C-alpha positions as a Markdown table, in Angstrom:
| # | Residue | x | y | z |
|---|---|---|---|---|
| 1 | Met | 164.4 | 98.5 | 124.2 |
| 2 | Tyr | 166.8 | 95.5 | 124.1 |
| 3 | Leu | 169.3 | 97.4 | 122.0 |
| 4 | Lys | 169.4 | 100.2 | 124.6 |
| 5 | Lys | 170.0 | 97.7 | 127.4 |
| 6 | Ser | 172.8 | 96.0 | 125.4 |
| 7 | Ile | 174.7 | 99.2 | 124.7 |
| 8 | Ser | 176.3 | 101.0 | 127.6 |
| 9 | Lys | 177.8 | 104.5 | 127.9 |
| 10 | Tyr | 181.0 | 102.7 | 129.0 |
| 11 | Asp | 181.3 | 100.8 | 125.7 |
| 12 | Trp | 183.5 | 103.4 | 124.0 |
| 13 | Gln | 186.6 | 102.2 | 125.9 |
| 14 | Tyr | 186.3 | 98.6 | 124.5 |
| 15 | Leu | 185.6 | 99.9 | 121.0 |
| 16 | Phe | 188.6 | 102.2 | 121.3 |
| 17 | Cys | 190.9 | 99.3 | 122.2 |
| 18 | Ala | 189.5 | 97.1 | 119.5 |
| 19 | Ser | 189.8 | 99.9 | 116.9 |
| 20 | Ile | 193.5 | 100.5 | 117.8 |
| 21 | Leu | 194.3 | 96.8 | 117.4 |
| 22 | Ile | 192.5 | 96.5 | 114.1 |
| 23 | Ser | 194.1 | 99.7 | 112.8 |
| 24 | Val | 197.6 | 98.5 | 113.7 |
| 25 | Tyr | 196.9 | 95.2 | 112.0 |
| 26 | Ile | 195.8 | 97.0 | 108.8 |
| 27 | Phe | 198.9 | 99.2 | 108.8 |
| 28 | Thr | 201.4 | 96.4 | 109.6 |
| 29 | Asp | 199.9 | 93.3 | 107.8 |
| 30 | Leu | 197.7 | 94.6 | 105.0 |
| 31 | Phe | 199.6 | 97.7 | 103.9 |
| 32 | Asn | 203.1 | 97.0 | 105.4 |
| 33 | Phe | 203.5 | 100.6 | 106.6 |
| 34 | Phe | 205.4 | 99.4 | 109.6 |
| 35 | Asn | 207.8 | 96.5 | 110.0 |
| 36 | Lys | 206.5 | 94.3 | 112.9 |
| 37 | Asp | 210.1 | 93.1 | 113.6 |
| 38 | Ser | 210.8 | 96.5 | 115.1 |
| 39 | Leu | 207.7 | 96.3 | 117.4 |
| 40 | Tyr | 208.0 | 92.8 | 119.0 |
| 41 | Phe | 208.9 | 92.2 | 122.6 |
| 42 | Val | 212.5 | 91.0 | 122.5 |
| 43 | Pro | 214.1 | 90.8 | 126.0 |
| 44 | Arg | 217.7 | 91.6 | 124.8 |
| 45 | Leu | 216.5 | 94.8 | 123.0 |
| 46 | Ile | 214.2 | 96.3 | 125.7 |
| 47 | Ile | 217.0 | 98.3 | 127.4 |
| 48 | Asp | 217.8 | 100.2 | 124.2 |
| 49 | Gln | 214.2 | 100.1 | 122.8 |
| 50 | Pro | 211.8 | 100.3 | 125.8 |
| 51 | Tyr | 208.9 | 101.3 | 123.5 |
| 52 | Arg | 208.6 | 97.6 | 122.6 |
| 53 | Ile | 207.1 | 97.0 | 126.0 |
| 54 | Phe | 204.0 | 98.8 | 124.8 |
| 55 | Thr | 204.1 | 98.3 | 121.0 |
| 56 | Ser | 204.3 | 94.5 | 121.3 |
| 57 | Ile | 200.7 | 94.3 | 122.7 |
| 58 | Leu | 199.4 | 96.2 | 119.6 |
| 59 | Ile | 200.6 | 93.8 | 116.9 |
| 60 | His | 199.5 | 90.3 | 116.1 |
| 61 | Ala | 201.0 | 87.4 | 114.2 |
| 62 | Asp | 198.1 | 86.9 | 111.9 |
| 63 | Leu | 194.3 | 87.5 | 111.5 |
| 64 | Asn | 193.4 | 84.6 | 113.7 |
| 65 | His | 195.6 | 85.9 | 116.5 |
| 66 | Leu | 193.9 | 89.3 | 116.2 |
| 67 | Leu | 190.4 | 87.8 | 116.2 |
| 68 | Ser | 191.1 | 85.7 | 119.3 |
| 69 | Asn | 192.2 | 88.8 | 121.2 |
| 70 | Leu | 189.2 | 90.8 | 120.0 |
| 71 | Gly | 187.1 | 87.9 | 121.3 |
| 72 | Gly | 188.9 | 88.4 | 124.6 |
| 73 | Ile | 187.9 | 92.0 | 124.7 |
| 74 | Ile | 184.2 | 91.0 | 124.1 |
| 75 | Ile | 184.4 | 88.5 | 126.9 |
| 76 | Thr | 186.0 | 90.9 | 129.4 |
| 77 | Arg | 183.5 | 93.6 | 128.4 |
| 78 | Tyr | 180.7 | 91.2 | 129.2 |
| 79 | Phe | 182.2 | 90.4 | 132.6 |
| 80 | Leu | 182.7 | 94.0 | 133.5 |
| 81 | Met | 179.1 | 94.8 | 132.5 |
| 82 | Arg | 177.8 | 91.9 | 134.7 |
| 83 | Leu | 180.0 | 93.2 | 137.5 |
| 84 | Glu | 178.4 | 96.6 | 137.0 |
| 85 | Ile | 181.3 | 98.7 | 136.0 |
| 86 | Glu | 180.9 | 102.4 | 136.8 |
| 87 | Asn | 183.9 | 103.9 | 135.0 |
| 88 | Ser | 184.4 | 105.1 | 131.4 |
| 89 | Phe | 188.2 | 104.9 | 131.5 |
| 90 | Phe | 189.0 | 101.8 | 133.5 |
| 91 | Tyr | 189.8 | 99.6 | 130.4 |
| 92 | Ile | 192.1 | 102.2 | 128.9 |
| 93 | Glu | 193.9 | 102.8 | 132.2 |
| 94 | Phe | 194.3 | 99.1 | 132.8 |
| 95 | Thr | 195.7 | 98.6 | 129.3 |
| 96 | Leu | 198.2 | 101.4 | 129.7 |
| 97 | Ile | 199.5 | 100.3 | 133.1 |
| 98 | Cys | 199.6 | 96.5 | 132.6 |
| 99 | Pro | 202.3 | 96.1 | 130.0 |
| 100 | Phe | 204.9 | 97.7 | 132.3 |
| 101 | Leu | 203.9 | 95.4 | 135.2 |
| 102 | Ile | 204.0 | 92.4 | 132.9 |
| 103 | Phe | 207.5 | 93.4 | 131.8 |
| 104 | Phe | 208.7 | 93.7 | 135.4 |
| 105 | Ile | 207.4 | 90.2 | 136.2 |
| 106 | Ile | 209.1 | 88.8 | 133.1 |
| 107 | Trp | 212.3 | 90.7 | 133.9 |
| 108 | Phe | 212.3 | 89.2 | 137.4 |
| 109 | Tyr | 211.7 | 85.7 | 136.1 |
| 110 | Glu | 214.5 | 86.1 | 133.5 |
| 111 | Lys | 216.9 | 87.3 | 136.1 |
| 112 | Ile | 216.3 | 84.2 | 138.2 |
| 113 | Leu | 216.9 | 82.0 | 135.2 |
| 114 | Ser | 220.1 | 83.9 | 134.4 |
| 115 | Tyr | 221.5 | 84.0 | 137.9 |
| 116 | Phe | 220.7 | 80.5 | 139.1 |
| 117 | Phe | 220.6 | 78.4 | 135.9 |
| 118 | Asn | 222.8 | 80.6 | 133.5 |
| 119 | Ile | 219.9 | 80.6 | 131.0 |
| 120 | Ile | 219.5 | 83.7 | 129.0 |
| 121 | Pro | 216.0 | 83.7 | 127.3 |
| 122 | Asn | 216.0 | 84.6 | 123.6 |
| 123 | Tyr | 212.5 | 84.9 | 122.1 |
| 124 | Ala | 210.0 | 87.4 | 120.6 |
| 125 | Ala | 206.5 | 87.9 | 121.8 |
| 126 | Leu | 203.5 | 89.9 | 120.6 |
| 127 | Gly | 199.8 | 90.3 | 120.9 |
| 128 | Phe | 197.1 | 91.7 | 123.3 |
| 129 | Ser | 196.6 | 88.4 | 125.1 |
| 130 | Gly | 198.9 | 89.3 | 128.0 |
| 131 | Ile | 196.4 | 92.2 | 128.8 |
| 132 | Ile | 193.5 | 89.8 | 128.3 |
| 133 | Tyr | 194.9 | 87.3 | 130.8 |
| 134 | Ala | 195.7 | 90.2 | 133.2 |
| 135 | Leu | 192.0 | 91.2 | 133.0 |
| 136 | Phe | 191.0 | 87.6 | 133.6 |
| 137 | Gly | 193.1 | 87.5 | 136.8 |
| 138 | Phe | 191.7 | 90.9 | 137.9 |
| 139 | Leu | 188.1 | 89.9 | 137.2 |
| 140 | Leu | 188.4 | 86.5 | 138.8 |
| 141 | Leu | 189.3 | 88.1 | 142.1 |
| 142 | Thr | 186.8 | 90.9 | 141.6 |
| 143 | Ser | 184.0 | 88.3 | 141.1 |
| 144 | Phe | 184.9 | 87.0 | 144.6 |
| 145 | Tyr | 185.4 | 90.2 | 146.5 |
| 146 | Gly | 184.2 | 93.1 | 144.4 |
| 147 | Lys | 186.4 | 96.2 | 143.7 |
| 148 | Ser | 185.3 | 99.7 | 144.4 |
| 149 | Tyr | 188.3 | 101.7 | 143.4 |
| 150 | Phe | 191.2 | 101.4 | 140.9 |
| 151 | Phe | 194.1 | 103.8 | 141.6 |
| 152 | Gly | 191.8 | 106.1 | 143.5 |
| 153 | Lys | 189.1 | 106.2 | 140.9 |
| 154 | Lys | 185.7 | 104.7 | 141.5 |
| 155 | Ile | 184.9 | 101.6 | 139.3 |
| 156 | Gly | 182.1 | 100.2 | 141.5 |
| 157 | Leu | 182.6 | 96.5 | 140.6 |
| 158 | Lys | 180.5 | 94.1 | 142.6 |
| 159 | Ser | 181.1 | 90.4 | 143.4 |
| 160 | Asn | 179.1 | 88.0 | 141.2 |
| 161 | Tyr | 178.9 | 84.3 | 141.7 |
| 162 | Glu | 177.9 | 83.5 | 138.0 |
| 163 | Ile | 180.9 | 85.5 | 136.8 |
| 164 | Gln | 183.1 | 83.8 | 139.3 |
| 165 | Lys | 182.2 | 80.4 | 137.9 |
| 166 | Met | 182.7 | 81.5 | 134.3 |
| 167 | Ser | 186.0 | 83.1 | 135.2 |
| 168 | Lys | 187.3 | 79.9 | 136.7 |
| 169 | Val | 186.4 | 77.9 | 133.6 |
| 170 | Ile | 187.9 | 80.4 | 131.2 |
| 171 | Cys | 191.1 | 80.8 | 133.3 |
| 172 | Leu | 191.5 | 77.0 | 133.3 |
| 173 | Ile | 190.9 | 76.7 | 129.6 |
| 174 | Gly | 193.3 | 79.6 | 129.0 |
| 175 | Leu | 196.0 | 78.0 | 131.0 |
| 176 | Ile | 195.7 | 74.7 | 129.1 |
| 177 | Tyr | 195.7 | 76.7 | 125.8 |
| 178 | Ser | 198.9 | 78.5 | 126.8 |
| 179 | Phe | 200.8 | 75.2 | 126.6 |
| 180 | Leu | 200.1 | 74.8 | 122.9 |
| 181 | Pro | 203.1 | 75.3 | 120.5 |
| 182 | Gly | 203.6 | 78.9 | 119.4 |
| 183 | Ile | 201.8 | 80.3 | 122.4 |
| 184 | Ser | 203.6 | 82.5 | 125.0 |
| 185 | Leu | 203.0 | 80.7 | 128.3 |
| 186 | Leu | 205.3 | 83.1 | 130.0 |
| 187 | Phe | 203.4 | 86.2 | 128.8 |
| 188 | His | 200.0 | 84.7 | 129.7 |
| 189 | Ile | 201.0 | 83.7 | 133.2 |
| 190 | Ser | 202.8 | 87.0 | 133.8 |
| 191 | Gly | 199.7 | 88.8 | 132.6 |
| 192 | Phe | 197.5 | 86.8 | 134.9 |
| 193 | Ile | 199.8 | 87.5 | 137.9 |
| 194 | Ala | 199.9 | 91.2 | 136.9 |
| 195 | Gly | 196.1 | 91.4 | 136.9 |
| 196 | Cys | 195.9 | 89.7 | 140.3 |
| 197 | Phe | 198.5 | 92.2 | 141.6 |
| 198 | Leu | 196.6 | 95.2 | 140.3 |
| 199 | Phe | 193.5 | 93.9 | 142.1 |
| 200 | Phe | 195.2 | 94.4 | 145.4 |
| 201 | Ile | 196.4 | 98.0 | 144.7 |
């Protein structure tokens, strides 16, 4: 009985995302079928290689990086179940839409740096954490107000005070964590903003 309650018909979408991330890690890090250097998010290369906007979220620096983001999928799955998700494709759609919105936010930020301060960012970013932070932003607002539809499709998310409290704590811890060396603060904040923006669409 407990097993039936803990497994949902909506779980395939989380398993699918996790499986893709694990598979990409196996092909890039264990078997070296692909060179990760050609998949990173690098601002100066995006115009000529726009595919990096999406491929960069699929690759990870190492196993610990991958595991932390798989943990993020587990946490966001738990939140969505507690908010009573009613859609089997929401997680996939969110994951497909979000990278491009995150890129636009980063592009806008970089344009401000370039125009006003003559600073041209030069860095490489990778990992699924931008999407995880976007989900945290989306779920934080959802826990306050609920969210019935996402791009015209019913998702049936309800407000939930317990999830609201947990989301606040996780977002605060995530923000502090983002200031650690080697962590992309820009991607995490841009992801969070993108998630909040998607809530209002």
